[in-house]
C-alpha positions as CSV (number, residue, x, y, z in Angstrom):
1,X,-60.0,-12.7,-12.9
2,X,-62.1,-9.5,-12.8
3,X,-60.6,-6.6,-14.8
4,X,-60.0,-4.4,-11.8
5,X,-58.1,-7.2,-10.0
6,X,-56.0,-7.8,-13.1
7,X,-55.2,-4.1,-13.3
8,X,-54.3,-4.0,-9.7
9,X,-51.9,-7.0,-10.1
10,X,-50.2,-5.3,-13.1
11,X,-49.9,-2.1,-11.1
12,X,-48.3,-3.9,-8.1
13,X,-45.9,-5.6,-10.5
14,X,-44.9,-2.3,-12.1
15,X,-44.4,-0.8,-8.6
16,X,-42.2,-3.7,-7.6
17,X,-40.1,-3.3,-10.7
18,X,-39.7,0.4,-10.1
19,X,-38.8,-0.2,-6.5
20,X,-36.1,-2.7,-7.5
21,X,-34.8,-0.2,-10.0
22,X,-34.6,2.6,-7.5
23,X,-32.9,0.3,-5.0
24,X,-30.4,-0.8,-7.6
25,X,-29.7,2.7,-8.8
26,X,-29.0,3.8,-5.2
27,X,-26.6,0.9,-4.5
28,X,-25.0,0.3,-7.9
29,X,-25.5,3.5,-9.9
30,X,-26.9,3.6,-13.4
31,X,-23.9,1.8,-15.0
32,X,-24.0,-1.0,-12.5
33,X,-27.8,-1.3,-12.8
34,X,-27.5,-1.6,-16.6
35,X,-24.8,-4.3,-16.2
36,X,-27.1,-6.1,-13.7
37,X,-30.0,-6.1,-16.2
38,X,-27.9,-7.4,-19.0
39,X,-26.5,-10.1,-16.7
40,X,-30.0,-11.2,-15.6
41,X,-31.3,-11.6,-19.1
42,X,-28.2,-13.3,-20.6
43,X,-29.4,-16.8,-21.8
44,X,-27.8,-20.0,-20.6
45,X,-27.1,-23.0,-22.8
46,X,-29.9,-25.3,-23.7
47,X,-29.9,-28.9,-22.5
48,X,-27.7,-30.9,-24.8
49,X,-29.1,-34.3,-25.7
50,X,-26.3,-36.9,-25.1
51,X,-26.8,-38.9,-28.3
52,X,-23.5,-40.3,-29.4
53,X,-24.1,-44.0,-30.0
54,X,-21.2,-46.4,-30.1
55,X,-21.0,-48.3,-33.4
56,X,-22.3,-51.9,-33.6
57,X,-19.7,-53.0,-36.2
58,X,-16.9,-53.0,-33.7
59,X,-14.1,-55.6,-33.8
60,X,-14.1,-57.1,-30.3
61,X,-11.2,-56.4,-28.1
62,X,-11.2,-57.3,-24.4
63,X,-12.0,-54.4,-22.1
64,X,-12.7,-53.8,-18.4
65,X,-15.8,-53.1,-16.3
66,X,-15.6,-51.7,-12.8
67,X,-15.1,-54.1,-10.0
68,X,-15.9,-53.4,-6.3
69,X,-15.9,-55.6,-3.3
70,X,-19.2,-54.2,-2.0
71,X,-21.4,-52.9,-4.9
72,X,-24.3,-50.6,-4.0
73,X,-26.0,-51.4,-7.3
74,X,-26.1,-54.6,-9.4
75,X,-26.7,-54.0,-13.1
76,X,-28.5,-57.1,-14.5
77,X,-28.5,-57.5,-18.3
78,X,-30.4,-60.6,-19.7
79,X,-29.2,-61.5,-23.2
80,X,-30.2,-64.0,-25.9
81,X,-27.9,-63.5,-28.9
82,X,-27.5,-60.1,-30.5
83,X,-23.9,-59.9,-29.3
84,X,-23.1,-56.7,-31.1
85,X,-25.8,-54.9,-29.1
86,X,-24.7,-56.4,-25.8
87,X,-21.1,-55.3,-26.4
88,X,-22.2,-51.7,-27.3
89,X,-24.3,-51.6,-24.1
90,X,-21.4,-52.8,-22.0
91,X,-18.9,-50.5,-23.6
92,X,-21.2,-47.5,-22.9
93,X,-21.4,-48.6,-19.2
94,X,-17.6,-48.8,-19.0
95,X,-17.3,-45.4,-20.7
96,X,-19.8,-43.6,-18.4
97,X,-18.9,-45.1,-15.1
98,X,-20.6,-43.9,-12.0
99,X,-19.9,-42.4,-8.6
100,X,-22.0,-45.2,-7.1
101,X,-20.2,-48.5,-6.7
102,X,-21.7,-51.0,-9.0
103,X,-21.2,-54.4,-10.6
104,X,-22.4,-55.8,-13.9
105,X,-24.1,-59.1,-14.3
106,X,-24.9,-60.5,-17.7
107,X,-27.3,-63.5,-17.8
108,X,-26.7,-65.4,-21.0
109,X,-30.1,-67.0,-21.7
110,X,-28.8,-69.9,-23.8
111,X,-27.7,-67.6,-26.6
112,X,-27.5,-69.3,-30.1
113,X,-24.3,-67.4,-30.9
114,X,-20.9,-67.0,-29.3
115,X,-22.1,-64.5,-26.7
116,X,-21.1,-66.5,-23.7
117,X,-17.5,-67.2,-24.9
118,X,-17.0,-63.6,-26.0
119,X,-18.4,-62.0,-22.8
120,X,-16.2,-64.3,-20.7
121,X,-13.2,-62.3,-21.9
122,X,-14.4,-59.0,-20.4
123,X,-12.7,-58.3,-17.1
124,X,-14.9,-57.4,-14.2
125,X,-18.1,-58.8,-15.8
126,X,-20.0,-61.4,-13.8
127,X,-21.4,-63.9,-16.3
128,X,-24.2,-66.3,-15.6
129,X,-24.9,-68.9,-18.3
130,X,-28.2,-70.6,-18.3
131,X,-28.4,-74.1,-19.8
132,X,-31.8,-73.5,-21.5
133,X,-33.7,-70.5,-22.7
134,X,-36.1,-69.2,-20.0
135,X,-36.9,-65.7,-21.4
136,X,-36.6,-62.2,-20.0
137,X,-38.5,-62.9,-16.8
138,X,-36.6,-66.0,-15.9
139,X,-33.2,-64.5,-16.8
140,X,-33.8,-61.4,-14.7
141,X,-34.9,-63.4,-11.7
142,X,-31.8,-65.6,-12.1
143,X,-29.6,-62.5,-12.2
144,X,-31.2,-61.1,-9.1
145,X,-30.5,-64.3,-7.3
146,X,-26.7,-63.8,-7.7
147,X,-26.6,-60.0,-7.2
148,X,-24.7,-58.5,-4.4
149,X,-25.9,-55.0,-4.6
150,X,-28.5,-53.4,-2.3
151,X,-30.3,-52.1,-5.4
152,X,-31.0,-54.0,-8.6
153,X,-30.9,-52.2,-12.0
154,X,-32.4,-54.2,-14.8
155,X,-31.2,-53.1,-18.2
156,X,-32.0,-54.3,-21.7
157,X,-29.0,-55.3,-23.8
158,X,-30.2,-53.2,-26.8
159,X,-29.5,-50.0,-24.8
160,X,-26.7,-47.5,-24.5
161,X,-26.4,-45.5,-21.3
162,X,-25.3,-41.8,-20.9
163,X,-23.2,-40.0,-18.2
164,X,-25.0,-39.8,-14.9
165,X,-27.6,-42.4,-15.7
166,X,-27.0,-44.7,-12.8
167,X,-26.3,-42.1,-10.1
168,X,-29.5,-40.2,-11.0
169,X,-31.6,-43.3,-10.5
170,X,-29.9,-44.2,-7.2
171,X,-30.5,-40.7,-5.9
172,X,-34.2,-41.1,-6.2
173,X,-34.2,-43.5,-3.2
174,X,-32.3,-41.0,-1.1
175,X,-34.5,-38.0,-2.1
176,X,-37.8,-39.8,-1.9
177,X,-37.9,-42.2,1.1
178,X,-40.9,-44.1,-0.2
179,X,-39.6,-44.6,-3.7
180,X,-39.9,-48.2,-4.7
181,X,-38.9,-48.1,-8.3
182,X,-37.0,-45.6,-10.4
183,X,-36.9,-45.7,-14.1
184,X,-34.9,-43.9,-16.8
185,X,-36.1,-41.7,-19.6
186,X,-35.8,-43.7,-22.8
187,X,-34.8,-42.1,-26.1
188,X,-34.9,-43.4,-29.6
189,X,-31.6,-43.5,-31.4
190,X,-32.7,-40.3,-33.4
191,X,-33.0,-38.4,-30.1
192,X,-36.8,-38.3,-29.8
193,X,-38.5,-39.5,-26.7
194,X,-39.4,-43.2,-26.6
195,X,-41.0,-42.9,-23.2
196,X,-40.7,-41.0,-20.0
197,X,-42.8,-43.2,-17.7
198,X,-46.0,-44.8,-18.6
199,X,-49.8,-44.8,-17.9
200,X,-52.1,-47.7,-17.3
201,X,-55.8,-47.5,-18.2
202,X,-58.7,-49.3,-16.6
203,X,-58.7,-52.1,-19.3
204,X,-55.0,-52.8,-18.6
205,X,-53.8,-51.1,-21.8
206,X,-50.7,-48.8,-21.4
207,X,-49.4,-45.5,-22.9
208,X,-45.8,-44.4,-23.2
209,X,-45.6,-40.9,-21.9
210,X,-44.1,-38.5,-24.4
211,X,-43.7,-40.9,-27.3
212,X,-41.9,-39.3,-30.3
213,X,-41.9,-35.9,-28.6
214,X,-39.0,-33.5,-27.8
215,X,-37.2,-34.6,-24.6
216,X,-36.7,-30.9,-23.8
217,X,-40.4,-30.3,-23.5
218,X,-41.0,-29.1,-19.9
219,X,-43.7,-31.7,-19.4
220,X,-41.0,-34.4,-19.5
221,X,-38.1,-32.7,-17.8
222,X,-38.9,-33.4,-14.2
223,X,-38.8,-36.5,-12.0
224,X,-42.4,-37.5,-11.3
225,X,-44.7,-40.3,-10.2
226,X,-46.1,-42.6,-12.9
227,X,-48.0,-45.9,-13.1
228,X,-45.0,-47.9,-14.2
229,X,-41.6,-47.6,-15.9
230,X,-40.1,-49.8,-18.6
231,X,-38.0,-52.8,-17.6
232,X,-35.5,-51.6,-20.2
233,X,-33.9,-49.5,-17.4
234,X,-35.5,-50.0,-14.0
235,X,-34.0,-49.8,-10.5
236,X,-35.5,-51.3,-7.4
237,X,-34.1,-52.1,-3.9
238,X,-33.1,-55.8,-3.8
239,X,-35.0,-56.5,-0.6
240,X,-38.2,-55.0,-2.1
241,X,-37.8,-57.0,-5.3
242,X,-37.6,-60.3,-3.3
243,X,-40.4,-59.1,-1.0
244,X,-42.9,-58.9,-3.9
245,X,-41.7,-62.1,-5.4
246,X,-39.6,-60.7,-8.3
247,X,-40.9,-60.7,-11.8
248,X,-44.1,-62.8,-11.9
249,X,-43.5,-66.0,-13.9
250,X,-47.0,-65.9,-15.3
251,X,-45.7,-63.3,-17.8
252,X,-42.9,-65.5,-19.1
253,X,-41.1,-65.2,-21.4
254,X,-41.8,-61.4,-21.5
255,X,-44.1,-58.4,-21.6
256,X,-46.2,-56.8,-18.8
257,X,-43.8,-58.1,-16.2
258,X,-42.5,-54.6,-15.5
259,X,-46.1,-53.2,-15.3
260,X,-47.0,-56.0,-12.9
261,X,-43.9,-55.3,-10.8
262,X,-44.8,-51.6,-10.5
263,X,-48.4,-52.5,-9.4
264,X,-47.0,-54.9,-6.8
265,X,-44.6,-52.2,-5.5
266,X,-47.4,-49.6,-5.3
267,X,-49.4,-52.2,-3.3
268,X,-46.7,-51.9,-0.6
269,X,-47.4,-48.2,-0.4
270,X,-44.3,-47.2,-2.3
271,X,-44.0,-44.9,-5.3
272,X,-42.9,-45.5,-8.9
273,X,-40.8,-42.6,-10.3
274,X,-39.4,-41.8,-13.7
275,X,-36.2,-39.8,-13.6
276,X,-35.4,-37.8,-16.8
277,X,-31.9,-37.0,-15.5
278,X,-31.2,-40.7,-16.2
279,X,-31.1,-40.9,-20.0
280,X,-30.8,-44.3,-21.8
281,X,-31.0,-44.8,-25.6
282,X,-33.1,-47.9,-26.4
283,X,-33.0,-49.5,-29.8
284,X,-36.5,-50.8,-29.2
285,X,-37.3,-54.0,-31.0
286,X,-33.7,-54.9,-31.8
287,X,-33.9,-58.1,-29.8
288,X,-37.6,-58.8,-29.5
289,X,-38.8,-57.5,-32.8
290,X,-41.7,-55.2,-33.5
291,X,-44.3,-57.5,-35.0
292,X,-47.0,-58.3,-32.3
293,X,-48.0,-61.4,-34.3
294,X,-44.5,-63.1,-34.2
295,X,-41.7,-64.0,-31.8
296,X,-41.6,-62.9,-28.2
297,X,-43.7,-59.8,-29.1
298,X,-46.8,-62.0,-29.6
299,X,-46.9,-62.4,-25.8
300,X,-47.8,-58.7,-25.4
301,X,-51.5,-59.2,-26.1
302,X,-51.8,-62.4,-24.0
303,X,-50.0,-61.0,-21.0
304,X,-52.1,-57.8,-21.1
305,X,-55.2,-60.1,-20.5
306,X,-53.3,-61.8,-17.6
307,X,-52.4,-58.5,-16.1
308,X,-55.9,-57.2,-16.3
309,X,-57.3,-60.3,-14.6
310,X,-54.7,-60.2,-11.8
311,X,-55.1,-56.5,-11.0
312,X,-58.9,-56.1,-11.9
313,X,-59.6,-54.4,-8.5
314,X,-56.8,-51.9,-8.8
315,X,-57.6,-51.2,-12.4
316,X,-61.0,-49.9,-11.5
317,X,-59.3,-46.8,-10.0
318,X,-57.3,-46.1,-13.2
319,X,-58.5,-43.8,-16.0
320,X,-60.9,-45.2,-18.6
321,X,-59.5,-45.8,-22.1
322,X,-59.9,-42.6,-24.2
323,X,-59.2,-40.3,-21.2
324,X,-57.3,-37.3,-22.5
325,X,-53.6,-37.8,-21.8
326,X,-53.1,-34.6,-19.9
327,X,-55.9,-35.6,-17.5
328,X,-54.5,-39.1,-17.2
329,X,-51.1,-37.8,-16.4
330,X,-52.5,-35.9,-13.4
331,X,-53.9,-39.2,-12.2
332,X,-50.7,-41.2,-12.7
333,X,-49.4,-43.0,-9.7
334,X,-51.0,-41.8,-6.5
335,X,-52.1,-38.2,-6.2
336,X,-49.8,-36.2,-4.0
337,X,-50.6,-32.8,-2.5
338,X,-49.2,-30.1,-4.6
339,X,-46.9,-27.2,-3.6
340,X,-46.4,-24.1,-5.9
341,X,-43.3,-22.0,-5.4
342,X,-43.1,-18.6,-7.1
343,X,-39.5,-17.2,-7.3
344,X,-38.1,-14.2,-9.1
345,X,-36.2,-16.3,-11.5
346,X,-35.1,-20.0,-11.8
347,X,-32.7,-20.9,-9.1
348,X,-29.2,-21.7,-10.2
349,X,-26.9,-23.3,-7.7
350,X,-23.8,-21.8,-9.4
351,X,-25.2,-18.3,-9.0
352,X,-26.0,-17.6,-5.4
353,X,-26.4,-19.3,-2.0
354,X,-30.2,-18.4,-2.0
355,X,-30.5,-20.7,-5.0
356,X,-28.7,-23.5,-3.2
357,X,-31.0,-23.2,-0.3
358,X,-34.2,-23.1,-2.4
359,X,-33.2,-26.2,-4.5
360,X,-32.5,-28.1,-1.3
361,X,-35.9,-27.0,0.1
362,X,-37.6,-28.2,-3.0
363,X,-35.8,-31.5,-2.8
364,X,-36.9,-32.0,0.8
365,X,-40.5,-31.0,0.1
366,X,-40.6,-33.8,-2.6
367,X,-39.2,-36.2,0.0
368,X,-42.0,-35.3,2.3
369,X,-44.5,-36.4,-0.3
370,X,-45.4,-33.2,-2.1
371,X,-45.5,-32.6,-5.8
372,X,-43.6,-29.4,-6.4
373,X,-44.0,-26.9,-9.2
374,X,-42.0,-23.7,-9.6
375,X,-43.1,-20.6,-11.5
376,X,-40.4,-18.0,-12.2
377,X,-41.8,-14.5,-12.0
378,X,-39.6,-13.3,-14.9
379,X,-41.2,-16.0,-17.2
380,X,-37.9,-17.0,-18.7
381,X,-37.8,-20.6,-20.0
382,X,-34.4,-22.0,-19.5
383,X,-34.2,-25.7,-20.5
384,X,-30.8,-26.3,-18.8
385,X,-31.9,-25.0,-15.4
386,X,-35.3,-26.6,-15.7
387,X,-33.6,-30.0,-16.3
388,X,-31.4,-29.5,-13.2
389,X,-34.5,-28.7,-11.1
390,X,-36.4,-31.6,-12.8
391,X,-33.8,-34.0,-11.5
392,X,-34.9,-33.3,-7.9
393,X,-38.6,-33.5,-8.9
394,X,-39.5,-29.9,-9.6
395,X,-41.8,-29.1,-12.5
396,X,-41.0,-25.7,-14.0
397,X,-43.9,-23.8,-15.5
398,X,-43.5,-20.7,-17.7
399,X,-47.0,-19.9,-19.0
400,X,-47.7,-17.0,-21.4
401,X,-50.1,-15.5,-18.8
402,X,-49.1,-16.4,-15.2
403,X,-52.4,-15.0,-13.9
404,X,-54.5,-17.1,-16.3
405,X,-52.5,-20.2,-15.6
406,X,-52.8,-19.7,-11.8
407,X,-56.6,-19.2,-12.1
408,X,-56.9,-22.4,-14.1
409,X,-54.7,-24.6,-11.8
410,X,-55.4,-22.9,-8.5
411,X,-57.4,-25.9,-7.1
412,X,-54.4,-28.2,-7.6
413,X,-52.3,-26.5,-4.9
414,X,-52.5,-26.9,-1.2
415,X,-49.7,-24.5,-0.4
416,X,-47.9,-21.7,-2.1
417,X,-44.4,-20.4,-1.3
418,X,-43.6,-16.8,-2.3
419,X,-39.8,-16.4,-2.4
420,X,-38.3,-13.1,-1.6
421,X,-39.8,-9.7,-0.8
422,X,-40.1,-8.5,-4.4
423,X,-42.1,-11.6,-5.4
424,X,-44.4,-11.6,-2.4
425,X,-45.2,-7.9,-2.8
426,X,-46.6,-8.6,-6.3
427,X,-48.1,-12.1,-5.9
428,X,-49.6,-12.4,-2.4
429,X,-52.9,-10.6,-3.0
430,X,-53.4,-12.5,-6.2
431,X,-52.6,-15.9,-4.7
432,X,-54.9,-15.1,-1.8
433,X,-57.7,-14.2,-4.2
434,X,-57.3,-17.1,-6.7
435,X,-56.1,-19.9,-4.3
436,X,-58.2,-19.2,-1.2
437,X,-57.7,-22.6,0.4
438,X,-53.9,-22.7,0.1
439,X,-51.5,-21.9,2.9
440,X,-49.4,-18.9,1.8
441,X,-45.8,-19.1,3.0
442,X,-43.5,-16.1,2.6
443,X,-39.9,-17.1,2.4
444,X,-37.9,-13.9,3.1
445,X,-34.5,-15.3,2.2
446,X,-33.2,-12.3,4.1
447,X,-35.0,-9.3,5.5
448,X,-34.9,-6.7,2.7
449,X,-35.3,-3.7,4.9
450,X,-32.6,-4.8,7.3
451,X,-30.1,-5.1,4.5
452,X,-31.1,-1.7,3.1
453,X,-30.8,0.0,6.5
454,X,-27.3,-1.4,7.1
455,X,-26.2,-0.4,3.6
456,X,-27.5,3.1,4.2
457,X,-25.4,3.2,7.5
458,X,-22.2,2.2,5.7
459,X,-22.8,4.6,2.8
460,X,-23.9,7.5,5.0
461,X,-27.2,7.8,3.1
462,X,-30.6,8.4,4.8
463,X,-32.8,5.4,5.8
464,X,-36.1,6.6,4.3
465,X,-36.2,3.9,1.7
466,X,-35.4,1.2,4.2
467,X,-38.1,2.5,6.4
468,X,-40.7,2.3,3.6
469,X,-39.5,-1.2,2.7
470,X,-39.8,-2.2,6.4
471,X,-43.5,-1.1,6.5
472,X,-44.3,-3.1,3.3
473,X,-42.3,-6.2,4.5
474,X,-44.1,-6.2,7.8
475,X,-47.4,-6.1,6.1
476,X,-46.5,-9.1,3.9
477,X,-45.5,-11.1,7.0
478,X,-48.7,-10.2,8.7
479,X,-50.8,-11.2,5.7
480,X,-49.0,-14.6,5.2
481,X,-50.0,-17.8,6.9
482,X,-46.3,-18.5,7.7
483,X,-43.0,-16.7,7.2
484,X,-39.6,-18.3,6.9
485,X,-36.6,-16.5,8.2
486,X,-33.0,-17.6,7.7
487,X,-31.4,-16.3,10.9
488,X,-32.1,-16.3,14.6
489,X,-31.4,-12.5,14.7
490,X,-34.1,-11.9,12.1
491,X,-36.5,-14.3,13.8
492,X,-36.1,-12.6,17.2
493,X,-36.6,-9.2,15.5
494,X,-39.8,-10.2,13.8
495,X,-41.1,-11.8,17.0
496,X,-40.8,-8.5,18.7
497,X,-42.3,-6.6,15.8
498,X,-45.2,-9.1,15.0
499,X,-45.8,-11.3,18.0
500,X,-49.0,-12.8,16.5
501,X,-47.4,-13.9,13.2
502,X,-46.5,-17.5,12.5
503,X,-42.7,-17.5,12.0
504,X,-40.3,-20.4,11.4
505,X,-36.5,-20.5,11.2
506,X,-35.2,-22.2,8.1
507,X,-31.5,-21.4,7.4
508,X,-29.1,-22.4,4.7
509,X,-28.9,-26.1,3.8
510,X,-25.6,-27.7,3.2
511,X,-24.2,-31.3,3.0
512,X,-20.9,-31.8,4.8
513,X,-17.9,-33.4,3.1
514,X,-14.6,-34.0,4.8
515,X,-11.7,-32.0,3.3
516,X,-9.8,-33.7,0.6
517,X,-6.4,-31.9,1.2
518,X,-4.6,-31.0,4.3
519,X,-3.0,-27.8,5.5
520,X,0.4,-28.2,3.7
521,X,-1.3,-29.0,0.3
522,X,-3.2,-25.7,0.2
523,X,-2.4,-22.0,-0.5
524,X,-4.1,-18.7,-1.1
525,X,-7.4,-17.2,-0.2
526,X,-11.0,-17.6,-1.5
527,X,-14.0,-15.3,-1.7
528,X,-17.3,-16.7,-3.0
529,X,-20.0,-14.3,-4.1
530,X,-21.4,-12.5,-7.2
531,X,-21.1,-8.7,-7.5
532,X,-24.8,-8.4,-8.5
533,X,-25.3,-8.5,-4.7
534,X,-24.0,-5.1,-3.5
535,X,-22.6,-6.4,-0.1
536,X,-20.2,-8.7,-2.0
537,X,-18.8,-6.0,-4.3
538,X,-18.3,-3.7,-1.3
539,X,-16.6,-6.5,0.6
540,X,-14.0,-7.3,-2.0
541,X,-13.2,-3.6,-2.6
542,X,-12.8,-3.0,1.1
543,X,-10.5,-6.1,1.4
544,X,-8.4,-5.1,-1.7
545,X,-7.9,-1.5,-0.5
546,X,-7.5,-2.0,3.2
547,X,-6.5,-5.6,4.0
548,X,-4.6,-7.0,1.0
549,X,-1.7,-4.4,1.2
550,X,-1.1,-5.4,4.8
551,X,-1.2,-9.1,3.9
552,X,1.3,-8.8,1.1
553,X,3.9,-7.5,3.5
554,X,3.5,-10.6,5.7
555,X,2.4,-13.3,3.2
556,X,4.4,-12.4,0.0
557,X,2.8,-13.9,-3.1
558,X,-0.6,-14.6,-1.5
559,X,-3.5,-14.5,-4.0
560,X,-7.2,-13.9,-3.5
561,X,-9.4,-16.0,-5.8
562,X,-12.8,-14.4,-6.3
563,X,-15.5,-16.7,-7.6
564,X,-18.8,-15.2,-8.8
565,X,-20.1,-13.0,-11.6
566,X,-18.7,-9.5,-11.7
567,X,-19.2,-6.6,-14.1
568,X,-16.4,-5.7,-16.5
569,X,-15.6,-2.5,-14.6
570,X,-15.0,-4.4,-11.3
571,X,-13.0,-7.1,-13.1
572,X,-10.7,-4.4,-14.6
573,X,-10.4,-2.5,-11.4
574,X,-9.6,-5.5,-9.2
575,X,-7.7,-7.9,-11.4
576,X,-4.0,-8.0,-10.6
577,X,-2.1,-7.0,-7.5
578,X,-2.8,-10.4,-5.9
579,X,-6.5,-10.8,-7.0
580,X,-7.7,-13.2,-9.7
581,X,-11.3,-12.8,-10.8
582,X,-12.6,-16.2,-12.0
583,X,-16.3,-15.3,-12.6
584,X,-19.0,-17.9,-12.2
585,X,-17.8,-21.5,-12.2
586,X,-19.8,-24.7,-12.4
587,X,-17.7,-26.5,-9.8
588,X,-16.3,-24.9,-6.7
589,X,-14.4,-28.0,-5.5
590,X,-11.0,-27.0,-7.0
591,X,-10.9,-23.9,-4.9
592,X,-12.6,-25.4,-1.8
593,X,-10.0,-28.2,-1.9
594,X,-7.0,-26.0,-2.9
595,X,-7.3,-22.7,-1.0
596,X,-6.1,-22.4,2.6
597,X,-8.6,-19.8,3.9
598,X,-11.9,-18.4,2.8
599,X,-12.8,-14.8,3.7
600,X,-16.1,-13.0,4.3
601,X,-15.2,-9.3,4.8
602,X,-18.8,-8.1,4.5
603,X,-19.6,-4.7,6.0
604,X,-23.4,-4.9,5.6
605,X,-26.1,-7.5,4.7
606,X,-28.7,-9.6,6.3
607,X,-29.7,-13.3,6.6
608,X,-27.2,-16.2,6.8
609,X,-24.2,-16.1,4.6
610,X,-23.9,-19.0,2.2
611,X,-20.3,-18.2,1.4
612,X,-19.4,-19.1,5.0
613,X,-21.6,-22.2,5.1
614,X,-20.1,-23.4,1.7
615,X,-16.5,-23.1,2.9
616,X,-17.2,-24.7,6.3
617,X,-19.1,-27.6,4.8
618,X,-15.9,-28.6,3.1
619,X,-13.7,-28.0,6.1
620,X,-12.2,-24.8,4.7
621,X,-11.5,-22.3,7.6
622,X,-13.1,-18.9,7.4
623,X,-12.1,-15.4,8.5
624,X,-15.2,-13.1,8.7
625,X,-16.5,-9.9,10.0
626,X,-19.1,-9.8,12.7
627,X,-21.9,-8.9,10.3
628,X,-21.0,-11.8,8.0
629,X,-21.0,-14.3,10.8
630,X,-24.2,-13.0,12.4
631,X,-26.7,-15.6,13.7
632,X,-24.6,-18.6,12.6
633,X,-23.8,-19.9,16.0
634,X,-20.1,-19.3,15.5
635,X,-17.4,-18.8,18.2
636,X,-14.3,-16.8,17.5
637,X,-11.2,-19.0,17.6
638,X,-13.2,-22.3,17.7
639,X,-14.9,-22.4,14.3
640,X,-14.2,-19.0,12.8
641,X,-11.9,-16.0,13.2
642,X,-13.7,-12.7,13.5
643,X,-12.3,-9.2,12.7
644,X,-13.9,-5.9,11.7
645,X,-10.9,-3.6,11.0
646,X,-8.4,-3.9,8.2
647,X,-5.5,-4.5,10.6
648,X,-7.4,-7.1,12.7
649,X,-8.6,-8.8,9.6
650,X,-5.1,-9.1,8.2
651,X,-3.8,-10.5,11.5
652,X,-6.6,-13.1,11.5
653,X,-5.8,-14.2,7.9
654,X,-2.1,-14.5,8.7
655,X,-2.8,-16.6,11.8
656,X,-5.1,-19.0,9.8
657,X,-2.6,-19.3,7.0
658,X,0.4,-20.0,9.1
659,X,-0.7,-21.9,12.2
660,X,-1.5,-25.5,11.3
661,X,-3.0,-26.4,14.7
662,X,-5.3,-23.4,14.5
663,X,-6.2,-24.3,10.9
664,X,-7.2,-27.9,11.9
665,X,-9.2,-26.6,14.8
666,X,-11.1,-24.2,12.6
667,X,-11.6,-26.8,9.9
668,X,-13.1,-29.3,12.4
669,X,-15.2,-26.6,14.1
670,X,-16.7,-25.4,10.9
671,X,-17.8,-28.9,9.9
672,X,-19.4,-29.4,13.2
673,X,-21.2,-26.0,13.0
674,X,-22.7,-26.9,9.7
675,X,-23.8,-30.3,11.0
676,X,-25.5,-28.7,14.0
677,X,-27.2,-25.7,12.4
678,X,-27.4,-26.1,8.6
679,X,-27.9,-29.8,7.8
680,X,-30.7,-31.1,5.5
681,X,-32.1,-33.0,8.6
682,X,-32.6,-29.7,10.4
683,X,-34.3,-28.1,7.3
684,X,-36.5,-31.2,6.9
685,X,-37.8,-30.8,10.5
686,X,-38.6,-27.1,9.8
687,X,-40.4,-27.9,6.5
688,X,-42.3,-30.7,8.2
689,X,-43.6,-28.2,10.7
690,X,-44.5,-25.7,8.0
691,X,-46.0,-28.1,5.4
692,X,-46.7,-31.2,7.4
693,X,-46.2,-34.7,6.0
694,X,-48.1,-35.3,2.8
695,X,-51.6,-36.6,3.5
696,X,-52.1,-40.3,2.9
697,X,-52.8,-41.3,-0.7
698,X,-54.9,-44.1,-1.9
699,X,-52.7,-47.0,-2.7
700,X,-53.2,-50.4,-4.4
701,X,-54.3,-53.6,-2.7
702,X,-52.2,-56.7,-3.5
703,X,-54.4,-59.3,-5.2
């Protein structure tokens, strides 16, 4: 980058910081601004590696494995002796469980010990005993033949699984429609990476990605495409497994059968993914040994030659041996178009609704075939958040010099999303300069100037700052190739202001879940929202001062539960007198399932309110102000109760809390509203219009 351009970028960034500071001071005061700065830079816990291996010297006692009538996944474990490893593996599966219904099949491949007799004493285990030893390939195929699940999960018996391992693999097939195989991240017992996917070179040789490295390294934290994954923990749809002929018998008894299966799956134009959110500890060599000259391991060299002969045409497109690993990694699988998202900070679904929306957008973009990277403008590396984003296929990049990194990688990206006004104001000229061929998409999240003007009207301040923000925001929209707006009101406003701009409506994104408890099992009120967002702090104060005293006369003992980060001053001022400040929580379900009514008493703001969507997506009725419910397609009395004065708001809350028929109508209406206006399907259609389906990628031809 030329020196004057670099200086201009730094100047814009300083201006943006100063503008944010002025805006915060006007809305929060200097104490609130200082608290907000401290909150933003408070670190979150690092990713904890779940290495707590079960002992092998365990005196056997019968235990139970899950049993279901219709398993979604069949876990298939081939065994030949080594009973103590098999028992530890099964005990880890029993301990971790899964939300996905699954069955466990052990194929005893003519074990020379008492494996069959011992395993027969485990309740819930389906045991297949083979009369003669056929090796890993034959045993896996035999297990697949008796499996009832729609997906097969092949698992080595010298492994131990960790919480979430199965559900994370299964989710790959929902998130990425053309996923053909999903594999786990394998760790050595000492916690180092054994492999996170694998590469194949033109001569048929392979490379385990990340071998012996730190599993918290950002390079290995995200779900991504690769050439193949180890059969030590591999999931595939049962129909696809049978379609490609299962594990090829030419590789019997073992080795290269998983590589061959991956190439066969890729030949059907499906992808092979490695999912680091699924972590499996693999005691490599415990059953097959490590000496390539002896035992089953000796077949590794022979089978590599067989693989290279079978797939000679496909291998010509693979990197040559000796290619630097970083370059080979970019080649792995089939090259997807790349999308870069620049956000102010890493999105955290427990922090704000904008983060929930962005994470769902990134998930959907991956499902449309895009490789997704996210660069946080604050440059803060956060392993825990990066791992959560990685689970949905997002690579987090936090380079020392964002400008230099963008210049180096600019040619990789076909589209760049700039999230929020503050980010776009700094980055848009730079991205236009360094990535001239990319589509630039400005995601407003909400119109900044609209929120500022409404805040000024409530506070009685002048609107000069909002007017200045409006001019800059309109300039950004005009300079972008496409702008995303979250509400129909904002979309109509911008169509009038900038009729030639490309505008798209992409609102909040929520998955619907039927309520778990009925009217009689619930009590109290809920407010969702952090006080770092000034409209939330103002709303709770207005409710506590004007509405709650009226409610306590008519609903004695009613409590308002406030979920979201709040500064110490607000916590002290609001706690008590019927208000409980819970702060940020990892799981909203206890309150969504336990409270009777959610409130949204906002007096100003912009965009679509995630607090309303979140409650309605769980069947929790909402009482809101008109500003809060704006542009959400809501109808008073059908799917929401609307009120704008303290007395009317109190009346609406009392009605929703005491009239069961009304409560049920609002619950059902809210669920229907989310399905109509804020579903992932609706967002997918919008993103497809903006990004398009990923261009076709060169696949593999079946030999």
